[in-house]
C-alpha positions as CSV (number, residue, x, y, z in Angstrom):
1,M,47.0,38.3,-0.3
2,G,47.6,37.8,3.1
3,S,48.1,34.8,5.3
4,I,44.9,32.4,5.7
5,Q,43.9,34.3,8.9
6,D,44.0,37.1,6.9
7,V,41.7,35.6,4.2
8,W,39.2,34.3,7.0
9,L,38.8,37.6,8.6
10,E,37.9,39.6,5.6
11,I,35.4,36.5,4.6
12,K,33.8,36.8,7.7
13,N,33.3,40.7,8.0
14,R,31.6,40.8,4.9
15,T,29.5,38.4,6.0
16,E,28.8,39.8,9.0
17,S,27.9,43.2,7.0
18,G,25.7,41.8,4.6
19,V,23.6,39.5,7.1
20,G,23.3,42.3,9.6
21,E,21.3,44.3,7.2
22,W,19.5,41.7,5.1
23,G,19.9,38.3,6.8
24,L,16.6,38.6,9.0
25,Y,14.6,39.8,6.3
26,I,16.1,36.8,3.9
27,V,15.8,34.1,6.8
28,V,12.0,35.2,7.4
29,L,11.0,35.1,3.9
30,L,12.5,31.9,3.4
31,V,10.9,30.3,6.3
32,A,7.6,31.6,5.2
33,L,7.8,30.5,1.9
34,C,8.8,26.7,3.1
35,A,6.0,27.0,5.1
36,F,3.7,28.2,2.2
37,G,4.9,25.1,0.4
38,L,4.2,22.7,2.8
39,G,1.0,23.8,3.3
40,R,0.1,23.5,-0.6
41,L,2.0,19.6,-0.3
42,S,-0.6,18.7,2.8
43,A,-3.7,20.5,0.6
44,L,-2.7,18.5,-2.4
45,E,-2.2,15.0,-0.4
46,A,-5.8,15.5,1.0
47,V,-7.3,15.6,-2.9
48,Q,-5.7,12.3,-3.4
49,A,-8.1,9.4,-2.9
50,P,-7.3,6.9,-0.1
51,V,-5.9,3.7,-0.6
52,S,-8.5,0.5,0.0
53,V,-8.6,-2.7,-0.7
54,K,-11.9,-4.8,-0.9
55,M,-11.5,-8.5,-2.0
56,A,-8.4,-9.9,-3.4
57,P,-8.5,-11.4,-6.7
58,T,-9.0,-15.4,-7.0
59,L,-8.3,-17.8,-9.8
60,A,-10.8,-18.3,-12.5
61,S,-10.2,-22.2,-11.8
62,P,-8.8,-23.4,-8.8
63,Q,-5.7,-25.9,-9.1
64,G,-6.4,-29.0,-7.0
65,I,-4.8,-32.0,-6.6
66,Y,-3.7,-34.0,-9.7
67,P,-6.4,-36.6,-9.9
68,G,-4.2,-39.1,-12.4
69,G,-0.8,-39.3,-9.7
70,Q,2.3,-37.7,-9.7
71,Y,3.6,-37.8,-13.2
72,V,2.0,-37.7,-16.9
73,A,3.2,-38.6,-20.1
74,S,1.8,-38.7,-23.6
75,R,0.9,-41.9,-25.4
76,T,2.4,-40.8,-28.4
77,G,5.8,-39.7,-26.5
78,S,8.7,-41.0,-24.9
79,V,8.8,-38.7,-22.0
80,Y,7.5,-38.3,-18.6
81,Y,6.5,-35.2,-16.8
82,Y,5.5,-33.4,-13.7
83,P,2.1,-32.1,-14.2
84,W,3.1,-28.8,-13.8
85,C,5.7,-28.4,-16.1
86,A,5.3,-26.6,-19.4
87,G,5.6,-30.0,-21.3
88,G,3.3,-31.8,-19.1
89,E,0.7,-28.7,-19.2
90,G,0.6,-28.8,-22.7
91,I,-0.6,-32.8,-23.3
92,P,-4.4,-32.8,-24.0
93,P,-6.2,-34.5,-21.7
94,E,-7.0,-37.6,-24.1
95,R,-3.6,-38.2,-24.4
96,Q,-2.5,-38.2,-21.0
97,V,-1.1,-41.3,-19.3
98,W,-0.6,-40.9,-15.2
99,F,1.6,-42.6,-13.0
100,P,1.7,-42.6,-9.4
101,T,5.6,-43.4,-9.3
102,A,8.8,-42.3,-11.5
103,A,9.8,-46.1,-11.4
104,A,6.3,-47.0,-13.0
105,A,6.8,-44.5,-15.7
106,K,10.4,-46.1,-16.5
107,A,8.7,-49.5,-16.3
108,A,6.1,-48.5,-18.9
109,G,8.9,-47.2,-21.1
110,Y,9.1,-43.7,-20.7
111,A,12.2,-41.6,-19.6
112,P,12.4,-38.2,-17.4
113,A,12.1,-35.1,-19.3
114,K,15.4,-33.1,-19.5
115,N,13.7,-29.6,-19.2
116,C,11.6,-30.4,-16.3
117,K,13.7,-29.5,-13.1
118,G,13.6,-32.5,-10.3
119,L,13.5,-35.1,-12.4
120,N,16.8,-35.7,-13.8
């Protein structure tokens, strides 16, 4: 082995002789293959159905303002909830007791639910 310059010249000479004979043919062949592949991709893309949105789904039963108040409790329970908390949603309608304020619920003997965020 010689110096780095000698190795570089050897690589350059081999590259020039290899590319000089077949390089142009290889480049033309690669460009043709790439163009063919891109044409196939665009043809496959045209076959797919376009995406369209016709109508957004609506709720089965629209949720409105809770008619009873801001807080709900069970007649047989000891805690009160916001109506959208899991515990408040699970109370059957015949057992629901509604309160307009947290102070009214506390005055009736109910405590805030620990698993309902914002009541504590």
